[in-house]
N, C-alpha and C positions, 0 to 999 in steps of 0.2 A: 936751288933752293930758286931762286930769279925764274927757272923754267915755269914750277910751278906755281907762282905769281900768279906773273905772264896766262896761261894756261887757267886759271880760274878767273883772270879778269876777262878771258877772251869769250867763257863761258855765262860771263855775270851778263853783258846784254841781251844773250838768248834766252836767261831765264827773265831774266823786266818783259823783255816781250810777251813772252807766253804769259807770266802774270798778268800786263797788262788784257791780252788776249780776251786771259778768260774773265777777269774782274766787267769788260765790256760786254763779254757776251751772256753774263748770269746777270749784268744790272738790266740790259735792254731786252733781257726776256719777261722778265717783269714788269716792265715799263716800256712806253712809246715814249718820243717826242711830244706827241697828243696829250700823252700823259701828266707828261710833266708840265707842260705849259696850265693844264687847266690846274693843276694844283699852286704852284707856283703865282699864278694874277687869282686864285682864292677864291672863287666865285664857283656857284656849283654849274651855271647856265653861262657859258661864256660862248662870244659867236664865233664862225670859222675863222672869220676874218682877224679877228684879236690872237688868235691860236698861230697863225699864220704869221702874223707880223713879230711875234715873242718868237717862234721860229725862224726867223729872219735873221732877227738882231743878236739869238745867239749861236746861229751857224748849226740847227739841227734842221735845215731844213736840207737837208744834203743826204743820197744813201748811207747806209750804216759801215758797211767793205767794199762793196764795190760801187763806182758811177759808170752805170752803161751805156748814158748817155754823153759818157765825156770818152776822148780820146787820148789816144798816147798814155805817158805816165798820169793824166789827167784821171783816167779811171780809177786811180787809187790814192790819187794825193786831194784829190776833191770828196772826199770821204770825211764822217762824225769821228768814224777812227781814227784816221792820220791827223786830223787835226785838232782833235781833243785828247789823243793819247801818246803818238807817238815825239809829240813834242816837249814831253817830260824829259827828253834824252838830255835835251838842254836847258833845261830846269825853270823851261818856259809851262808857269803854269796855268797863266791867264786868271781868268774872269771868274766869278762863282755865278751861279744864275740870279743870283742877286744882285749881281753888278761888283760885289765887293773883290776886290784882286789878293786870289788868293795865296799870291808869296807875303805877301804885306802881313796878310791872316798868320799864320804860319811865325812867322820875326816875331810877331806880338805876342805870339800864344804859346813859343816854346818856353819862355820863362815860368811860367807859374809853372808848367808841366816839368820841367827839370826842378824845380822846387820842394817840389815834395816827389817824384821821380829818384831823386838823387840819394836824400836821406834813408829814402824805407828803402833802397838797394845796400846801400853802405850798412848800414845800422844792424835791415836782416840779417844777413852775408854775417857778420859780427856776432850776431845772436843765437841766430842758427847754428853755427857751425861752434861756437865755442860753449853750447848746449849737448851737442853731439858730442864734443871732446868732453866732458863731464858724463855721460853716461859711461862713456864705454870708459873713462879711467873708475868706475863703481860699474863695470859691466857684470852680471850674473849674479847682481845684486838687488837689494830691498827699493833703493833709488830709482836702477835700469830699469826695472818693472815698472815703477810707477813712472817714469817717466816714459817710456813705450806707449803706456793707457794714453796718458797726457796728448801724447802729440797724436795719437789714432783718434783721440776722442777732437782736438782743433781740426783735425784736418776734416773730421765726418761732420763737421758744422758750416753751413753758405757763408763765401764773404758778405752777406750782406746783412747775418743775423751780427757782423761782428760791425757794422756801418749801423745800420739803425741802433742796436743796441749801444753803442758808444758815443751815438748823437742824444739817444735819450738819456743816459746815467753823469755823461760830465757836461753837456751842455743843458739839458732842459732840468735835472735833477740836483746837480752841482752848477748849472753856470761860472763854468772856468774859463772855457774859452767859446765862441760862437757858433751856434748848427752850422753855419754855411756863410759863400760870400766869400768876397778876398779883398785886400787893401795894399796898398804900392808901399815901397819901399819896406820899415821895418815892423807895422804894421802889418806886414804878408804873413808877420810869424805868428800870429793869435789865430787864423784862419789854416797853416799849414801843422801844429803841433797833435792835434785829432787825428788828420786824415793819415798822418807819419804812424803816426805811436798804432793808431788799428790797423795797418797796412804791414810793417812790424810783426803785430801779434796773430792777423790772418797768414802769416808764412812759416808760420814758427813748428806748426803740426809736420808738414809734408817736408820740408824741405829741412828739420832736424833729424827725424828719421831717415830720411834720403841717406845724408851726411855718416848717421851714426854706421850705417851698414856699410858702407863703403869704409869709414876705420874700422869697424870688427876685420872686414877682409883683410886689409893690410896689417891688421894688430899682431892676425893668427899666423902669419906668412914667416917664413925662416929667418929672415936678414932679423926681423925685430926681437925672436928668440935669441937667436946668439946674441943680442945688444943686450940684453937681460943676462945670461950667461955671462957678458963681460965686466956687467956691473954695473950697467947702467940699468937708471929706475925710471918707474915707469913711467911717470911724466916727463923725462927728457925723452922715454923710447916715442912718444906718441909725438912731443912736439917735434925733433930731428928726425924722425926716421917717417911716421906712420902722415905726420900732418903733410910732410912734403911730397913722399909720392902718394897722395892720394890726390895735386892739383887736377892732373891732367880729367880725371870727372868731374871735379869743381867746375871749373875753368868748361868746363864742354854745356853742364847746368847753368854757371851765368852768360854765357850767351843770348842765351834764349831770351835773356831782363832785356839785353841792348837796345832792339829797338823800341820796347815801352817807357827807358828811359827820354827816350825825343818823343814818343806819341803818346805820352802820357797813359792815364788809366782813366779806362773808359767809364768803367760802375763808379770808381773814387769821384773824380770831378765831376760827372753830371748830380748823383748824391750832396755832394760839397758845393757843388755852386762857385766853382772855379772856374775860368775861362782859359783853360787851358785847349788843346790839341785833344785830348781825346773826348773834351765835351761837344768842340768841334767837329769831332768827327759824330759824335751820335747826333748833331742839330742837321747834320747835313744827310744822314743815314733818313730821316724823317722827316724831312723836305726833300727828298729825292732829288740833291744837288747835287750831280753824276761830275760835274769836275771837281768836286771837292773831296769827293769819294774814291774817284780814282787817283788823285794826288795824296793823298794818306795813303792809298794800298800801294801807291809806288814806293812813297820819302818809305813803307815797310817793310817792304820788301828789299831796298838796296841798304838799307840799314844791316838787315839781316845776313846778309852779302855779304858786308863788310865785317860784320863781327865773324862771320863763319872763318875769313883769311885770314881776319888778327889772330883769333884762337887757335888757329894751325899753326901758325906761326909764332906766337907763348908758349904753345908744345915744348919746340926745342929750349925754352929757355928755362923752363921748370923740370925736365928731363934730356939730361942728354943724350939715351938711349933713344930717343926720336929722332930721326931723319928724314924728311920730305926728301923724296926721290923724283 
């Protein structure tokens, strides 16, 4: 297991370099430093001197990947890619194009993102797994059929419908919670209830249907039929055997959510006006703020790699048959 962990950790820098290089290439294919300067200066007609001054102040006056005018290692180090991207490997995110410190912004915005993502993740997992087990318990019945139809209908509806419909019904018609915004301390709960509930409801359809398929596959295996033949009730068989042996695919699906727990939900935070990392990323994309975009992509990639390693390790805990060689 130790050799496996070391091998995966050695892969991580190569993956991160590739992701950063791809992000860098995609960003500068559609943008040039001159375009970024014009957008940040906020004027339709700016002088070439103002553009050059903006580029020099923010380090965009250098070549992108290779500095032909330099010598030795400076040909690679005195470039925008090296100074703007590779520094992130020591968690030096630098400053955004508007001058704000990116690391400070991430720290201040991580709290609101976690306040939405963690309850949505935990409650969503409990609700969808419980609902899927309920459908499996009453499989091949009218309740199971109605549950599957409901799941298909819910997963066919766009997430924007749940957000807009929830804001209109709960906030505008019933006036139960604010329609958008965010507050500090305990006051934040008023602004988080609706996003969390909508996040849970929007994820029920696809997740519950997927979990139902996994549980049905396990419920039809020989060891479950043997347990029933020995006198184990259907409820005991579901919780003692089916749920336990279905943990590996559940863990695999859970790891996909790990980056979003820290990165925030792009759409939810934007629609509800929550100052989290998701809205921070959307604002940076709209403003073509490359330092913020590549910092968020880097953090998301790093969290995903860490999540995959933790998931592989957790396999050995939930299923002793799995061994990491």
